[in-house]
Structures are given as structure tokens and as C-alpha cells.
C-alpha positions as CSV (number, residue, x, y, z in Angstrom):
1,M,27.1,24.9,158.2
2,V,30.1,27.1,158.5
3,A,29.0,30.8,158.8
4,I,30.9,32.6,156.1
5,S,32.8,36.0,157.1
6,F,33.3,38.9,155.6
7,S,36.6,38.4,155.2
8,T,36.0,35.1,153.7
9,I,33.6,36.9,151.4
10,K,36.2,39.6,150.6
11,S,38.7,37.0,149.6
12,L,36.7,34.8,147.7
13,L,35.8,38.0,145.2
14,I,39.5,39.1,145.3
15,F,40.3,35.5,143.7
16,F,37.5,34.7,141.4
17,G,36.9,38.7,140.8
18,P,39.3,38.8,137.5
19,V,37.4,36.0,135.9
20,I,33.6,36.8,136.7
21,L,34.2,40.6,135.8
22,P,35.5,40.0,132.2
23,K,32.5,37.4,131.8
24,A,30.3,39.9,133.1
25,L,31.3,42.5,130.6
26,Q,31.0,40.0,127.7
27,F,27.3,38.9,128.6
28,Y,26.4,42.8,128.6
29,R,28.2,43.2,125.3
30,S,26.5,40.4,123.9
31,I,23.1,41.6,124.9
32,R,24.2,45.4,122.8
33,A,25.1,43.3,120.2
34,S,22.1,41.0,120.3
35,S,20.0,44.0,120.6
36,Q,21.9,45.4,117.2
37,G,21.2,42.5,114.8
38,P,19.4,43.0,111.4
39,H,16.5,40.5,112.9
40,S,16.5,41.6,116.3
41,R,14.5,44.8,116.2
42,V,13.9,45.2,120.2
43,R,9.9,44.7,120.6
44,P,7.5,45.0,123.4
45,I,7.3,41.9,125.9
46,P,4.8,39.4,124.2
47,Y,1.5,39.4,126.4
48,A,1.9,35.5,126.9
49,V,5.5,36.2,128.3
50,A,4.2,39.1,130.6
51,R,1.6,36.6,132.2
52,S,4.3,33.7,132.6
53,L,6.6,36.2,134.2
54,N,3.8,37.3,136.8
55,L,3.3,33.8,138.0
56,L,7.1,33.4,138.4
57,Y,7.4,36.5,140.3
58,A,4.6,36.0,142.2
59,F,5.9,32.7,143.3
60,A,9.3,34.2,144.3
61,F,7.6,37.0,146.3
62,F,5.9,34.0,148.1
63,A,9.0,31.8,148.2
64,I,11.2,35.1,149.7
65,L,8.2,35.7,152.0
66,Y,8.2,32.3,153.3
67,S,11.9,32.3,154.2
68,L,11.3,34.8,157.0
69,P,11.9,33.5,160.6
70,Y,8.1,34.4,161.3
71,F,7.1,31.2,159.1
72,A,9.4,29.0,160.6
73,P,9.0,26.5,162.9
74,E,9.4,28.0,166.7
75,N,13.5,26.9,167.9
76,V,12.9,26.4,171.4
77,F,16.7,27.0,172.1
78,Y,16.4,30.7,170.4
79,A,12.9,31.3,172.0
80,T,13.9,30.8,175.4
81,S,17.4,32.2,175.2
82,S,18.8,28.3,176.4
83,R,21.8,26.7,175.9
84,L,22.2,23.4,174.1
85,Q,22.9,21.6,177.6
86,I,19.9,23.1,179.6
87,P,17.8,20.6,181.9
88,T,15.0,19.5,179.7
89,D,12.4,20.7,182.6
90,T,14.0,24.2,183.0
91,L,13.8,24.3,179.3
92,F,10.3,24.1,178.8
93,A,9.2,26.3,182.3
94,R,10.9,29.0,180.1
95,L,9.0,28.1,177.1
96,R,5.6,28.4,179.0
97,T,6.2,31.6,180.2
98,I,6.3,32.9,176.6
99,H,3.2,31.2,175.3
100,E,1.3,28.0,176.3
101,P,2.7,24.5,175.7
102,T,1.5,22.6,172.4
103,V,1.1,19.2,171.6
104,L,4.5,19.4,169.5
105,D,6.0,21.3,172.6
106,H,5.0,18.0,174.8
107,T,6.1,15.4,172.5
108,L,9.6,17.5,171.9
109,K,10.0,17.3,175.7
110,A,9.4,13.5,175.9
111,K,11.9,13.5,173.4
112,F,14.5,15.6,174.7
113,V,16.2,12.9,176.9
114,S,19.7,12.9,175.6
115,L,22.2,15.2,173.8
116,E,21.8,13.2,171.0
117,S,17.9,13.7,170.2
118,R,18.9,17.8,170.7
119,L,21.5,17.5,167.8
120,L,19.0,15.6,165.6
121,Y,16.4,18.7,166.6
122,L,18.8,21.2,165.3
123,A,19.5,19.3,162.0
124,Y,16.3,18.1,161.2
125,G,13.6,20.4,162.7
126,P,11.0,19.8,165.5
127,N,8.4,18.3,163.5
128,V,10.4,15.2,162.0
129,L,11.9,14.6,165.9
130,A,8.5,14.7,167.1
131,E,6.6,13.0,164.3
132,C,9.0,10.3,162.9
133,P,7.5,6.8,164.0
134,F,10.5,4.3,163.6
135,C,13.5,7.2,163.9
136,T,16.0,6.3,167.0
137,S,18.8,8.5,167.8
138,D,20.8,5.0,167.4
139,E,20.4,5.4,163.5
140,P,20.5,9.1,162.8
141,S,20.2,8.2,159.1
142,S,16.8,7.2,159.6
143,Y,15.8,10.8,160.4
144,F,17.1,12.1,157.2
145,Y,14.9,9.4,155.1
146,Y,11.5,10.5,157.1
147,A,12.7,14.3,156.3
148,L,13.2,13.7,152.5
149,P,9.3,14.2,151.3
150,S,9.3,17.4,153.3
151,I,12.3,18.4,151.8
152,L,11.4,17.5,148.4
153,A,7.6,18.8,148.8
154,P,8.9,22.7,148.0
155,H,11.3,21.6,145.3
156,L,8.6,19.3,143.4
157,L,5.9,22.5,143.4
158,H,9.2,24.9,142.7
159,L,9.6,22.5,139.7
160,A,6.0,22.2,138.9
161,V,5.8,26.3,138.5
162,L,8.8,26.4,136.2
163,G,6.9,23.8,134.1
164,V,4.0,25.6,133.9
165,V,5.8,28.9,133.3
166,T,8.3,27.3,130.5
167,S,5.4,25.7,128.6
168,S,4.7,26.6,125.1
169,I,0.9,26.6,125.9
170,V,1.4,29.5,128.8
171,S,4.3,31.3,127.4
172,G,4.8,30.4,123.7
173,A,8.1,29.5,122.0
174,E,10.0,32.4,123.9
175,G,9.3,30.5,127.3
176,A,9.4,26.7,125.7
177,R,13.3,27.5,124.8
178,W,14.1,28.0,128.4
179,R,12.6,24.9,129.7
180,T,15.2,22.7,129.7
181,W,17.4,25.0,131.3
182,A,14.6,25.6,134.3
183,A,14.2,21.9,134.7
184,I,18.3,21.4,135.2
185,A,18.2,24.4,137.2
186,G,15.4,22.9,139.6
187,V,16.5,19.9,139.7
188,A,20.3,21.0,140.6
189,L,18.4,23.1,143.5
190,A,17.0,20.0,144.8
191,A,20.0,17.7,144.7
192,L,22.2,20.2,146.3
193,E,19.8,20.5,149.4
194,L,19.8,16.7,149.5
195,W,23.6,16.5,149.2
196,I,24.3,19.1,151.9
197,V,21.7,17.7,154.2
198,G,22.7,14.3,153.5
199,T,26.3,15.1,154.6
200,Y,26.1,17.4,157.3
201,N,27.4,16.1,160.7
202,H,25.0,16.8,163.1
203,K,27.2,16.2,166.1
204,Q,29.2,19.3,165.3
205,N,26.7,21.4,168.0
206,A,27.6,18.7,170.8
207,I,30.7,21.1,171.6
208,A,28.6,24.3,171.6
209,T,28.4,25.9,175.2
210,R,26.9,29.1,174.7
211,L,23.8,29.8,172.8
212,G,25.8,31.8,170.3
213,D,27.8,28.5,169.6
214,I,24.7,27.0,168.6
215,E,24.1,26.5,164.4
216,P,20.7,25.9,163.8
217,F,21.0,24.1,160.7
218,Y,17.8,23.3,160.1
219,W,16.5,26.7,160.2
220,R,19.2,27.8,158.2
221,M,18.7,25.2,155.2
222,R,15.0,26.3,155.4
223,T,15.8,30.1,154.7
224,M,18.6,29.2,151.9
225,R,16.2,26.9,150.2
226,Y,13.2,29.3,149.7
227,I,16.1,32.3,148.7
228,G,17.5,30.0,146.1
229,M,14.4,29.4,144.8
230,A,13.6,32.8,144.4
231,C,17.1,33.5,143.0
232,V,16.3,30.8,140.4
233,D,13.1,32.6,139.5
234,G,14.7,35.6,139.4
235,L,17.4,34.8,136.8
236,L,14.7,33.1,134.8
237,G,12.4,35.6,134.7
238,F,15.5,37.8,133.4
239,A,16.2,35.7,131.1
240,L,12.8,35.2,129.5
241,Y,12.5,39.1,129.7
242,L,15.9,39.5,127.6
243,T,15.1,37.0,125.0
244,S,11.2,37.7,124.5
245,T,12.4,41.4,123.6
246,N,15.0,40.6,121.1
247,R,17.4,42.2,123.7
248,W,19.4,38.5,124.0
249,L,20.0,35.0,121.9
250,V,17.7,36.5,119.1
251,V,16.8,33.7,116.9
252,P,16.1,35.0,113.4
253,P,12.8,34.1,111.8
254,S,12.9,31.1,109.7
255,I,12.4,31.0,106.0
256,S,8.6,29.9,106.2
257,E,7.7,32.8,108.7
258,R,9.6,35.0,106.6
259,L,7.6,34.1,103.4
260,E,4.1,34.4,105.5
261,E,5.1,37.8,106.5
262,S,6.0,38.9,103.0
263,T,2.6,37.2,101.5
264,R,0.9,39.1,104.3
265,M,2.4,42.3,103.2
266,V,1.6,41.4,99.4
267,E,-1.7,40.7,100.1
268,A,-2.5,44.0,102.1
269,L,-0.7,45.8,99.5
270,K,-3.0,44.3,96.9
271,G,-6.0,45.1,98.7
272,K,-5.0,48.8,98.9
273,L,-4.0,48.9,94.8
274,G,-7.5,47.6,94.5
275,M,-9.3,49.9,96.7
276,L,-6.6,52.7,94.7
277,G,-8.3,51.4,91.4
278,A,-11.8,51.2,92.3
279,M,-11.7,54.9,93.2
280,K,-9.8,56.3,90.1
281,N,-12.7,54.5,88.0
282,T,-15.2,56.2,90.1
283,V,-13.7,59.2,89.3
284,A,-13.2,58.5,85.6
285,R,-16.9,57.9,85.1
286,D,-17.9,60.8,87.4
287,K,-17.7,64.2,85.3
288,N,-17.5,66.6,88.0
289,L,-15.1,64.5,90.2
290,R,-12.9,64.1,87.1
291,E,-12.9,67.8,86.2
292,R,-11.8,68.4,90.3
293,S,-9.2,65.7,89.6
294,E,-7.8,67.1,86.0
295,A,-7.7,70.4,87.8
296,Y,-6.0,69.5,91.0
297,W,-3.6,67.4,89.4
298,M,-2.7,70.4,87.1
299,D,-2.3,72.8,89.7
300,E,0.0,70.4,91.4
301,G,2.1,70.0,88.3
302,R,2.7,73.6,88.4
303,L,3.1,74.1,92.0
304,M,6.0,71.4,91.8
305,G,7.5,72.9,88.8
306,E,8.1,76.4,91.0
307,V,9.5,74.3,94.0
308,L,11.9,72.3,91.7
309,E,13.3,75.6,90.0
310,D,14.1,77.1,93.0
311,R,17.8,77.2,93.7
312,E,18.0,75.8,97.6
313,V,16.0,72.8,96.6
314,V,18.0,71.7,93.8
315,D,20.8,72.1,95.8
316,G,19.5,70.4,98.4
317,M,18.3,67.6,96.3
318,Q,21.7,67.3,94.8
319,N,23.1,66.9,98.4
320,A,21.1,64.1,99.4
321,L,21.5,62.3,96.1
322,G,25.3,62.3,96.7
323,R,25.2,60.9,100.1
324,V,23.7,57.9,98.7
325,N,25.1,54.8,97.5
326,V,23.3,53.8,94.6
327,E,25.5,51.0,93.8
328,M,24.8,49.4,97.5
329,I,21.2,49.6,96.9
330,E,21.0,48.0,93.7
331,R,23.4,45.2,94.9
332,Q,21.1,44.7,98.0
333,A,17.9,44.8,95.9
334,G,19.3,42.3,93.3
335,G,20.4,40.1,96.0
336,M,16.9,40.2,97.4
337,A,15.3,39.9,94.3
338,E,17.5,36.8,93.3
339,G,16.8,35.1,97.1
340,I,12.8,35.5,96.8
341,V,13.1,34.0,93.0
342,G,15.4,31.4,93.8
343,L,13.3,30.4,97.2
344,M,10.3,30.4,94.9
345,E,11.8,28.1,92.1
346,G,13.2,25.6,95.2
347,M,9.1,25.5,96.3
348,R,8.1,25.0,93.0
349,Q,10.5,22.4,92.1
350,A,9.9,20.4,95.3
351,G,6.1,20.7,95.0
352,G,6.3,19.3,91.4
353,S,8.6,16.4,92.4
């Protein structure tokens, strides 16, 4: 892989900036517009989605942590500050001054018999070079085939986490709507790494005469792999948060859900009216309560009459009524009533047929 300089990044930003910036503004405006729709009242994040986000961001955190050089296999050239063409005995003598040689170090020392093996070491890492039983320097592709399981294993784990996070059992319908996109992103990330590793020319390090000229391809790909996973998880978590709180891509409730909600409200209202009727019946049957109720309503009528005769109150009520569009309210109420009646008629006809 070729190192990307600041001038290259600047050129890319100048070229793609006029395209990316309007898209970003459009995306921000779509989020604002979605949160202001008739069915898009912003709500707290659901518990199931919050639980999924905790799992997703925990995996992203460990992915970033695992991308650090501390957890990566040792690069003997960087550890000993040695150039690629250094004699094998000198290289491992320097390594011995840093730590005691391991079994892997002894195996690598036996493998470092040619420049080709060192180039393959930089391309596929120490474990592949030391452990592959059928690989030879004459067939460099054999190392790629042996490295496939170690490359795919983290991606398979990542796909499993994405599948759990976006399952309807764990995150509900809010997470399930992103299941396909999460799978596509995970597979695309794995396919991209396989393509980069499969097409990489490991011989380009052969001309490196200094330590700074050596490209540690295996170690860079390892870092980019886990950072890429963390980026995918971060974007998925952000999308889950926006959609589950009705800030973006709001899905209006279905007719059955609205009917269920209306039925629930009517049942609650019916219960309250029943309690009110029972209370009024109790008051009417008890003499003391009935007298106290009559006295209260007489006082209430007198006080309200005095209030409504006040000039400031009358002017305030007239101003408030003047600002109300009565015709629009009547149209909305009529349309809602017709919609409910038509829906109930349709359901009744469907049930009768």
C-alpha cells in the first residue's frame, strides 16, 4: 500500500468537496425535516435499541483497542531498527538483546533464507510465514490461501455481532430495518480486504534499502481492518439512534397500529367515565354529599359569572377566538371522522364477506 500524503488528501478534498458538502447539507436537512413530520415526534431511545447500541459500541471499542501496535505481532525489522537486507544472524542477535527468542523467532530465523521469504513476511505476517506447512517461496499465492482463514475470522465475528445487533429479537423492528445494510457493509469490508491483500505486489519492498522505505503491509492492513470495523459499527449505531428516536427516516404507524392505539385510548376513557358515573351516583344517593355538591356548584356558577362579566376577561376571550381558524378545525375534525367511519365500514364489510 502506498502512503497517502497530506497533499493527496488536500487534492481529494478539493475535488470531492463540492460533491460531498451539498450531500451532507441535504442529509442534515432531511434529518431536520423528518423530525418535524406529523408522525415523527422525537422520543427517547427504546430500551432494546439502547441494549443493542451498548453491544455494538463495545465491539467497536475493542476493535479500536485491538488495532493498536501493542496487540499486533512483533515486526522484527522495526523492533531491531534493521534494514531489509541485514544478515539473518545479525538480525536475530539484535532481537536477542531485546527479549529472549521464542519458538516463533527460531522458526522465522530458519525461514529467512532469502529475500523472497522476507518480502512474504512483510506481506502476510510472521504467523503465516512460520506456520504454513505447504507454502513455498516459489508459489507466493500459497501464503495467501493459508492466510485466508486468519483474514476472514475477524470479519465473520464482526458479521455475527452485526447480525445479533440488528435481529428483531434483540433490537426490535428499529434494528431489523438495518439488517440488510449491516450485512452488506460487513461483507463489503471483508471483500475489500481480500481484494487488497490478493492484489498486493509483495515484491515492491525489494528495492527498500532503508528501514523507512519498508512498507509493513501486514501490520497496516491489520490496523485498517479493525478501524474499518469500528467505523462501520459507529455509522450503524448512529443510524440506529436517529431512526429509533424518530429523528430520521420516520416510518408512520400502520393502520392497525393506529386503530390499536385509538382503541386503547377509548377503553381508558370509558374506564374513567365509568368511575365518574359511579362517583356521581354515590354523591346523588348520599344526602350530605349531595348538599355539599349543590353548594359547590352554586358557588362555582356565581364565581364564574362574576369572572365572565369582567371586561378584561371578555376582551381576552374575544381575541383568542379571533385567532382560531374555526373552519379549518371543522374540516380537520370532519375529515378525521369520515376516515374513521370509512375504515370501520371497510373492516365490517371485509369481515362480513
